[in-house]
C-alpha positions as YAML, in Angstrom:
chain: A
units: angstrom
residues:
- id: 1
  name: MET
  ca: [-0.25, 43.42, 49.65]
- id: 2
  name: GLY
  ca: [3.24, 44.87, 50.17]
- id: 3
  name: LYS
  ca: [4.26, 42.25, 52.74]
- id: 4
  name: LYS
  ca: [2.84, 39.46, 50.59]
- id: 5
  name: LYS
  ca: [5.08, 40.61, 47.74]
- id: 6
  name: GLU
  ca: [8.10, 40.67, 50.07]
- id: 7
  name: TRP
  ca: [7.28, 37.18, 51.38]
- id: 8
  name: ILE
  ca: [7.12, 35.83, 47.84]
- id: 9
  name: SER
  ca: [10.33, 37.60, 46.89]
- id: 10
  name: MET
  ca: [12.13, 36.30, 49.98]
- id: 11
  name: ILE
  ca: [11.00, 32.69, 49.50]
- id: 12
  name: VAL
  ca: [11.74, 32.68, 45.78]
- id: 13
  name: GLY
  ca: [15.12, 34.31, 46.40]
- id: 14
  name: PHE
  ca: [16.17, 31.81, 49.08]
- id: 15
  name: LEU
  ca: [14.94, 28.76, 47.18]
- id: 16
  name: GLY
  ca: [16.66, 30.12, 44.09]
- id: 17
  name: ALA
  ca: [19.90, 30.46, 46.06]
- id: 18
  name: MET
  ca: [19.57, 26.87, 47.30]
- id: 19
  name: LEU
  ca: [18.88, 25.66, 43.76]
- id: 20
  name: GLY
  ca: [21.93, 27.58, 42.56]
- id: 21
  name: LEU
  ca: [24.00, 26.00, 45.34]
- id: 22
  name: TYR
  ca: [22.84, 22.55, 44.25]
- id: 23
  name: GLY
  ca: [23.95, 23.41, 40.73]
- id: 24
  name: VAL
  ca: [27.37, 24.53, 42.02]
- id: 25
  name: VAL
  ca: [27.82, 21.34, 44.05]
- id: 26
  name: ALA
  ca: [26.76, 19.17, 41.10]
- id: 27
  name: PHE
  ca: [29.10, 21.02, 38.73]
- id: 28
  name: ASN
  ca: [32.04, 20.73, 41.12]
- id: 29
  name: GLN
  ca: [31.36, 17.04, 41.69]
- id: 30
  name: PHE
  ca: [30.70, 15.84, 38.15]
- id: 31
  name: VAL
  ca: [32.28, 18.36, 35.77]
- id: 32
  name: LEU
  ca: [34.94, 20.56, 37.37]
- id: 33
  name: MET
  ca: [37.75, 18.05, 37.83]
- id: 34
  name: SER
  ca: [37.45, 16.84, 34.23]
- id: 35
  name: LEU
  ca: [38.44, 20.29, 32.97]
- id: 36
  name: PRO
  ca: [41.98, 21.59, 32.43]
- id: 37
  name: LEU
  ca: [43.40, 23.67, 35.29]
- id: 38
  name: GLY
  ca: [43.00, 26.98, 33.47]
- id: 39
  name: MET
  ca: [39.37, 26.26, 32.64]
- id: 40
  name: ARG
  ca: [38.69, 25.23, 36.24]
- id: 41
  name: MET
  ca: [40.10, 28.52, 37.49]
- id: 42
  name: VAL
  ca: [37.78, 30.45, 35.19]
- id: 43
  name: CYS
  ca: [34.67, 28.34, 35.80]
- id: 44
  name: MET
  ca: [34.79, 28.17, 39.60]
- id: 45
  name: PRO
  ca: [34.00, 31.87, 40.32]
- id: 46
  name: LEU
  ca: [31.59, 32.15, 37.39]
- id: 47
  name: VAL
  ca: [29.59, 29.07, 38.37]
- id: 48
  name: TYR
  ca: [29.36, 30.21, 42.01]
- id: 49
  name: TRP
  ca: [27.38, 33.24, 40.83]
- id: 50
  name: LEU
  ca: [24.52, 30.84, 39.96]
- id: 51
  name: ILE
  ca: [23.62, 31.12, 43.65]
- id: 52
  name: ALA
  ca: [22.86, 34.83, 43.25]
- id: 53
  name: LEU
  ca: [21.09, 34.55, 39.89]
- id: 54
  name: ILE
  ca: [17.49, 34.32, 41.16]
- id: 55
  name: PRO
  ca: [17.99, 36.99, 43.89]
- id: 56
  name: ILE
  ca: [19.48, 39.29, 41.23]
- id: 57
  name: ILE
  ca: [16.48, 38.72, 38.97]
- id: 58
  name: ALA
  ca: [14.13, 39.37, 41.91]
- id: 59
  name: THR
  ca: [16.05, 42.58, 42.69]
- id: 60
  name: ILE
  ca: [15.58, 43.81, 39.13]
- id: 61
  name: VAL
  ca: [11.89, 42.83, 39.01]
- id: 62
  name: ASN
  ca: [11.20, 44.56, 42.34]
- id: 63
  name: LYS
  ca: [13.25, 47.59, 41.27]
- id: 64
  name: ASP
  ca: [15.29, 47.47, 44.47]
- id: 65
  name: LYS
  ca: [18.50, 49.45, 44.66]
- id: 66
  name: LEU
  ca: [21.88, 48.34, 45.96]
- id: 67
  name: VAL
  ca: [21.68, 51.02, 48.64]
- id: 68
  name: ASP
  ca: [18.70, 49.08, 50.04]
- id: 69
  name: TYR
  ca: [21.06, 46.15, 50.54]
- id: 70
  name: GLY
  ca: [23.68, 48.05, 52.51]
- id: 71
  name: PHE
  ca: [25.93, 49.22, 49.67]
- id: 72
  name: CYS
  ca: [27.14, 52.83, 49.76]
- id: 73
  name: LYS
  ca: [29.05, 55.01, 47.28]
- id: 74
  name: SER
  ca: [30.72, 57.27, 49.84]
- id: 75
  name: LYS
  ca: [34.00, 56.61, 51.68]
- id: 76
  name: ILE
  ca: [34.82, 53.45, 49.68]
- id: 77
  name: GLY
  ca: [38.39, 53.39, 51.00]
- id: 78
  name: LEU
  ca: [37.19, 53.52, 54.59]
- id: 79
  name: GLN
  ca: [34.63, 50.79, 53.92]
- id: 80
  name: ILE
  ca: [37.41, 48.56, 52.56]
- id: 81
  name: PHE
  ca: [39.63, 49.36, 55.55]
- id: 82
  name: VAL
  ca: [36.85, 48.43, 57.98]
- id: 83
  name: GLY
  ca: [36.31, 45.22, 56.03]
- id: 84
  name: VAL
  ca: [39.99, 44.32, 56.35]
- id: 85
  name: LEU
  ca: [39.82, 44.88, 60.11]
- id: 86
  name: VAL
  ca: [36.68, 42.71, 60.36]
- id: 87
  name: GLY
  ca: [38.38, 39.91, 58.39]
- id: 88
  name: ILE
  ca: [41.56, 40.05, 60.47]
- id: 89
  name: ALA
  ca: [39.57, 40.10, 63.74]
- id: 90
  name: MET
  ca: [37.51, 37.07, 62.65]
- id: 91
  name: SER
  ca: [40.62, 35.18, 61.54]
- id: 92
  name: PHE
  ca: [42.33, 35.91, 64.87]
- id: 93
  name: ILE
  ca: [39.34, 34.85, 66.99]
- id: 94
  name: LEU
  ca: [37.96, 31.96, 64.92]
- id: 95
  name: THR
  ca: [41.12, 30.57, 63.28]
- id: 96
  name: LEU
  ca: [44.36, 31.54, 65.03]
- id: 97
  name: ILE
  ca: [43.22, 31.17, 68.65]
- id: 98
  name: PRO
  ca: [41.62, 27.71, 68.10]
- id: 99
  name: HIS
  ca: [44.82, 26.53, 66.38]
- id: 100
  name: LEU
  ca: [46.97, 27.81, 69.25]
- id: 101
  name: ALA
  ca: [44.62, 26.15, 71.74]
- id: 102
  name: GLY
  ca: [44.91, 22.78, 69.98]
- id: 103
  name: PHE
  ca: [41.51, 22.82, 68.30]
- id: 104
  name: GLY
  ca: [42.74, 23.60, 64.81]
- id: 105
  name: GLU
  ca: [41.10, 20.53, 63.26]
- id: 106
  name: PHE
  ca: [37.67, 21.99, 64.03]
- id: 107
  name: VAL
  ca: [38.29, 25.25, 62.14]
- id: 108
  name: ASP
  ca: [40.67, 24.04, 59.44]
- id: 109
  name: SER
  ca: [39.13, 24.27, 55.96]
- id: 110
  name: GLY
  ca: [41.76, 21.97, 54.47]
- id: 111
  name: LYS
  ca: [43.34, 24.69, 52.31]
- id: 112
  name: ARG
  ca: [47.05, 24.27, 51.71]
- id: 113
  name: TYR
  ca: [48.94, 26.94, 49.80]
- id: 114
  name: LYS
  ca: [52.17, 25.57, 48.30]
- id: 115
  name: TYR
  ca: [52.65, 28.41, 45.83]
- id: 116
  name: LEU
  ca: [51.98, 32.14, 45.91]
- id: 117
  name: TRP
  ca: [49.70, 31.98, 42.87]
- id: 118
  name: GLN
  ca: [47.42, 29.56, 44.75]
- id: 119
  name: PHE
  ca: [46.97, 32.06, 47.55]
- id: 120
  name: ILE
  ca: [46.36, 34.92, 45.10]
- id: 121
  name: TYR
  ca: [43.78, 32.91, 43.17]
- id: 122
  name: GLU
  ca: [42.06, 31.76, 46.36]
- id: 123
  name: PHE
  ca: [41.92, 35.36, 47.58]
- id: 124
  name: PHE
  ca: [40.29, 36.43, 44.30]
- id: 125
  name: TYR
  ca: [37.86, 33.51, 44.44]
- id: 126
  name: CYS
  ca: [36.91, 34.08, 48.08]
- id: 127
  name: ILE
  ca: [36.31, 37.81, 47.59]
- id: 128
  name: PHE
  ca: [34.66, 38.02, 44.17]
- id: 129
  name: ALA
  ca: [32.76, 34.73, 44.25]
- id: 130
  name: ILE
  ca: [32.04, 33.28, 47.70]
- id: 131
  name: ALA
  ca: [31.97, 36.46, 49.79]
- id: 132
  name: PHE
  ca: [30.35, 38.72, 47.19]
- id: 133
  name: VAL
  ca: [27.60, 36.22, 46.41]
- id: 134
  name: GLU
  ca: [26.84, 35.23, 50.00]
- id: 135
  name: GLU
  ca: [26.90, 38.76, 51.40]
- id: 136
  name: PHE
  ca: [24.72, 40.07, 48.58]
- id: 137
  name: VAL
  ca: [22.20, 37.26, 49.08]
- id: 138
  name: PHE
  ca: [22.13, 37.01, 52.89]
- id: 139
  name: ARG
  ca: [23.20, 40.35, 54.39]
- id: 140
  name: GLY
  ca: [21.78, 42.23, 51.42]
- id: 141
  name: PHE
  ca: [18.77, 40.74, 49.66]
- id: 142
  name: LEU
  ca: [17.35, 38.41, 52.33]
- id: 143
  name: TYR
  ca: [18.15, 40.73, 55.23]
- id: 144
  name: GLU
  ca: [16.25, 43.57, 53.56]
- id: 145
  name: LYS
  ca: [13.27, 41.38, 52.63]
- id: 146
  name: ILE
  ca: [12.93, 40.00, 56.17]
- id: 147
  name: LYS
  ca: [13.28, 43.48, 57.65]
- id: 148
  name: ARG
  ca: [10.49, 44.78, 55.42]
- id: 149
  name: ILE
  ca: [8.30, 41.91, 56.57]
- id: 150
  name: GLY
  ca: [9.15, 42.00, 60.29]
- id: 151
  name: GLN
  ca: [9.82, 45.75, 60.56]
- id: 152
  name: LYS
  ca: [12.68, 45.13, 63.01]
- id: 153
  name: ASP
  ca: [16.42, 44.71, 62.62]
- id: 154
  name: MET
  ca: [16.56, 41.90, 65.17]
- id: 155
  name: ILE
  ca: [14.04, 39.83, 63.22]
- id: 156
  name: ALA
  ca: [16.10, 40.41, 60.06]
- id: 157
  name: ILE
  ca: [19.32, 39.47, 61.87]
- id: 158
  name: ILE
  ca: [17.92, 36.20, 63.20]
- id: 159
  name: GLY
  ca: [16.01, 35.30, 60.05]
- id: 160
  name: SER
  ca: [18.83, 35.95, 57.59]
- id: 161
  name: SER
  ca: [21.38, 34.22, 59.85]
- id: 162
  name: VAL
  ca: [19.24, 31.09, 60.25]
- id: 163
  name: LEU
  ca: [18.86, 30.92, 56.48]
- id: 164
  name: PHE
  ca: [22.63, 31.43, 56.16]
- id: 165
  name: GLY
  ca: [23.16, 28.40, 58.39]
- id: 166
  name: ILE
  ca: [20.69, 26.30, 56.39]
- id: 167
  name: PHE
  ca: [22.45, 27.37, 53.20]
- id: 168
  name: HIS
  ca: [25.56, 25.49, 54.39]
- id: 169
  name: LEU
  ca: [23.61, 22.24, 54.66]
- id: 170
  name: PHE
  ca: [25.59, 20.60, 51.85]
- id: 171
  name: SER
  ca: [29.00, 21.51, 53.23]
- id: 172
  name: GLY
  ca: [28.79, 20.65, 56.90]
- id: 173
  name: ASN
  ca: [27.02, 19.08, 59.86]
- id: 174
  name: ILE
  ca: [24.55, 20.59, 62.34]
- id: 175
  name: VAL
  ca: [27.32, 22.08, 64.49]
- id: 176
  name: GLN
  ca: [28.92, 23.78, 61.49]
- id: 177
  name: MET
  ca: [25.54, 25.07, 60.34]
- id: 178
  name: PHE
  ca: [25.00, 26.55, 63.81]
- id: 179
  name: MET
  ca: [28.43, 28.16, 63.80]
- id: 180
  name: THR
  ca: [27.79, 29.59, 60.34]
- id: 181
  name: ALA
  ca: [24.51, 31.07, 61.56]
- id: 182
  name: CYS
  ca: [26.43, 32.69, 64.45]
- id: 183
  name: ILE
  ca: [28.90, 34.15, 61.96]
- id: 184
  name: GLY
  ca: [25.91, 35.54, 60.07]
- id: 185
  name: VAL
  ca: [24.71, 37.24, 63.26]
- id: 186
  name: PHE
  ca: [28.18, 38.73, 63.76]
- id: 187
  name: PHE
  ca: [28.23, 40.11, 60.21]
- id: 188
  name: CYS
  ca: [24.78, 41.65, 60.67]
- id: 189
  name: PHE
  ca: [25.79, 43.39, 63.89]
- id: 190
  name: CYS
  ca: [28.97, 44.67, 62.24]
- id: 191
  name: ARG
  ca: [26.92, 46.26, 59.47]
- id: 192
  name: LEU
  ca: [24.49, 47.80, 61.95]
- id: 193
  name: LYS
  ca: [26.82, 48.89, 64.74]
- id: 194
  name: VAL
  ca: [30.28, 49.48, 63.24]
- id: 195
  name: LYS
  ca: [30.75, 52.90, 61.68]
- id: 196
  name: ASN
  ca: [31.41, 52.82, 57.92]
- id: 197
  name: CYS
  ca: [30.79, 49.07, 57.82]
- id: 198
  name: SER
  ca: [28.78, 48.43, 54.67]
- id: 199
  name: THR
  ca: [27.94, 45.31, 52.70]
- id: 200
  name: LEU
  ca: [31.15, 45.96, 50.77]
- id: 201
  name: SER
  ca: [33.03, 45.85, 54.10]
- id: 202
  name: LEU
  ca: [31.42, 42.50, 54.89]
- id: 203
  name: ILE
  ca: [32.43, 41.15, 51.48]
- id: 204
  name: ILE
  ca: [36.05, 42.09, 52.19]
- id: 205
  name: GLY
  ca: [35.94, 40.73, 55.75]
- id: 206
  name: HIS
  ca: [34.20, 37.52, 54.72]
- id: 207
  name: GLY
  ca: [36.69, 36.92, 51.92]
- id: 208
  name: ILE
  ca: [39.74, 37.50, 54.12]
- id: 209
  name: TYR
  ca: [38.36, 35.18, 56.79]
- id: 210
  name: ASP
  ca: [37.69, 32.44, 54.23]
- id: 211
  name: VAL
  ca: [41.09, 32.66, 52.56]
- id: 212
  name: LEU
  ca: [42.93, 32.51, 55.92]
- id: 213
  name: GLN
  ca: [41.13, 29.36, 57.08]
- id: 214
  name: CYS
  ca: [44.20, 27.21, 56.71]
- id: 215
  name: ARG
  ca: [47.23, 26.08, 58.64]
...
């Protein structure tokens, strides 16, 4: 009965995240650009949280705790420091080196920062919207659900990372989905193997990596 409940929670959570993603894509495509700049800046991070809405509801219904999802109250400063190191390492390996090797077009997200405020806003958006939502859903909620079902970390790593790749269906091709799944595996191993690397660390690392995907 316990595993059946976890299966239902996992499926509902993932489908809810995909439905939320569809809502985000639709909003960005049909509504966002018709709004004034200030309203767009407010709406973008708020709307992105639609992706986490169903997983959050499932978390409350199941009475799960954030500690179950890899969050920790102790050594917050060290967790943030580890997250910064993870983000810098990823940016060096997956962004800087490809650019230096002449393959920048394959890792360039298209971001162009002309003004400092653009970088600051993008940093805020990447940390508190994209990274927070995706790490909560995939390395937190879904990872824990799959682990409870499969009883092994490796099953949770593979399962949550495959779903992370599928989640990027709307924003890329098969190769990009595969690479995203590999990034998910890397994040999982960081949380498991790196000392003081929590889900908060992954949020920081993920956000830094995303905001530095530019040239």
